[in-house]
C-alpha positions in Angstrom: 11.6 20.0 105.5 15.2 21.0 105.7 15.9 24.7 104.9 18.5 23.9 102.2 16.0 21.8 100.2 14.1 24.7 98.5 17.5 26.3 97.6 18.6 23.0 96.0 15.3 22.6 94.1 15.5 26.2 92.9 19.1 25.7 91.6 18.0 22.4 90.0 15.0 24.0 88.3 17.1 27.0 87.0 19.8 24.8 85.6 17.2 22.7 83.8 15.5 25.7 82.3 18.8 27.2 81.2 19.7 24.0 79.4 16.6 24.1 77.2 17.2 25.7 73.8 15.8 29.2 73.4 13.6 30.1 70.4 15.8 33.1 69.7 18.9 30.9 69.2 17.3 28.5 66.8 18.7 28.0 63.3 16.7 29.1 60.3 14.4 26.4 58.9 15.8 24.6 55.9 13.1 23.3 53.5 13.8 20.1 51.5 12.0 18.1 48.9 13.2 14.6 49.8 9.6 13.2 49.6 8.7 15.2 46.5 6.9 17.7 48.8 8.4 20.6 50.6 9.0 20.0 54.3 11.6 21.0 56.9 14.8 19.0 57.0 14.0 18.1 60.6 10.6 16.7 59.6 12.0 14.6 56.8 12.4 10.9 57.6 15.0 10.5 54.8 18.7 10.9 55.4 19.2 14.4 53.8 22.2 16.7 53.4 21.7 20.2 52.2 24.6 22.2 50.7 23.5 25.8 50.8 24.8 28.9 48.9 26.4 30.2 52.0 28.5 26.9 52.3 29.5 27.2 48.6 30.6 30.8 49.1 32.5 29.9 52.3 34.4 26.9 50.8 35.0 28.5 47.3 35.2 25.1 45.4 36.8 25.2 41.9 34.5 22.5 40.6 31.8 20.0 41.6 34.3 17.4 42.7 35.7 19.8 45.4 32.2 20.8 46.4 30.8 17.3 46.9 33.9 15.7 48.3 33.0 16.6 51.9 29.4 15.2 51.8 29.1 12.2 54.0 28.2 8.9 52.3 29.1 10.3 48.9 32.3 9.2 47.1 33.6 11.2 44.1 36.3 10.4 41.6 37.7 11.9 38.5 39.3 10.1 35.5 41.9 12.8 34.8 42.6 16.4 35.4 40.2 19.3 35.6 37.4 19.1 33.1 37.5 15.3 32.8 34.7 12.9 33.7 33.5 12.9 37.4 31.7 9.9 38.8 29.7 10.0 42.1 28.9 7.0 44.2 26.2 7.4 46.8 26.2 4.8 49.6 28.3 2.4 47.5 26.0 2.1 44.5 27.1 2.6 40.9 27.4 6.2 39.6 24.3 5.6 37.3 22.2 4.4 40.3 21.8 8.0 41.6 19.1 10.1 40.1 20.2 13.7 39.3 17.6 16.4 39.1 18.4 19.9 38.0 15.6 22.3 38.9 13.2 19.4 39.1 14.1 18.0 35.7 15.9 14.6 35.2 19.4 15.2 34.0 21.8 12.6 32.7 23.1 10.8 29.6 20.5 8.8 27.6 23.1 6.1 26.9 25.1 5.7 30.2 22.7 7.3 32.7 25.6 9.3 34.2 25.4 13.1 34.7 28.2 15.3 33.2 29.3 16.9 36.5 32.3 18.6 34.8 29.9 20.9 32.9 28.2 22.3 36.0 29.9 25.2 37.9 29.5 25.8 41.7 28.9 29.5 40.9 25.6 28.5 39.2 24.2 26.6 42.1 21.8 28.0 44.8 21.6 24.8 46.9 22.0 21.0 46.6 19.8 18.4 48.4 21.4 14.9 48.7 18.9 12.2 49.7 20.6 8.9 50.6 19.0 5.5 50.4 16.6 3.9 47.9 14.0 6.3 46.6 12.9 4.1 43.7 9.3 4.1 44.9 9.0 7.9 44.6 11.4 8.7 41.8 11.7 5.6 39.7 14.4 3.0 39.0 17.2 5.5 38.6 17.1 6.3 42.3 18.5 3.1 43.8 21.3 4.8 45.6 19.5 8.1 46.2 18.6 11.4 44.7 20.8 14.5 44.2 18.6 17.6 43.5 20.4 20.7 42.3 18.7 24.1 42.4 20.3 26.7 40.2 20.6 30.4 41.0 18.0 32.8 39.7 19.3 34.7 36.6 20.7 38.1 37.1 20.8 40.7 34.3 24.6 40.5 33.9 27.6 39.2 35.8 31.3 39.3 35.5 33.9 37.5 37.6 37.7 37.1 37.8 39.6 34.8 40.1 43.3 34.5 40.6 44.9 31.7 42.6 48.2 30.0 43.4 50.3 28.1 40.8 49.3 30.6 38.1 45.6 29.6 38.1 43.2 32.1 36.7 39.5 32.1 35.9 37.3 34.6 34.1 33.5 34.3 33.8 30.7 36.4 32.2 27.0 35.9 32.2 23.9 37.5 30.7 20.2 36.8 31.6 16.9 38.2 30.5 13.2 37.4 30.1 10.0 37.5 32.0 7.7 34.8 30.7 10.5 32.9 29.1 13.9 33.2 30.8 17.3 32.4 29.5 20.8 32.6 30.9 24.0 32.5 29.0 27.1 31.9 31.1 30.7 31.2 30.1 33.8 30.6 32.1 37.4 30.0 31.1 40.0 28.6 33.5 
């Protein structure tokens, strides 16, 4: 055997080992409920996007339209200015073909099937799971385009917030929460 062959093999082996991901550098595991059971996002066979609280705080969206506008496969439109109706279209389906769950409960209008996105504030959300593709077998006929599951933040005792932005935009919010067995949260915001 040629004397340089062990050196080449050693270099090849060390480069292969260094290219493998280390356990210390792995990302924290994100748990999703795309199949109605908790599992890691990597183990889910469904096409899932998770919007975490950290992403919401990093992007600082003013409303749900700004928050969901960057999600792939999801188109959002508004019929007017801030506070007007928002429609979401998942993978090209109608806005009422996407099932919206808020803390596991179906949410939406009884007449149109659409969810009032303009009434939900990004500051109230812990995370959002967007599952694309037909989920009618698991969730029912409302889930033709997919499922958007919203998990709200746990109530705090009291909160106050003030925001000031460009073009004379201002926002003030206040919240109060209480209860052990039965919890409630009262939250108001004025922009």
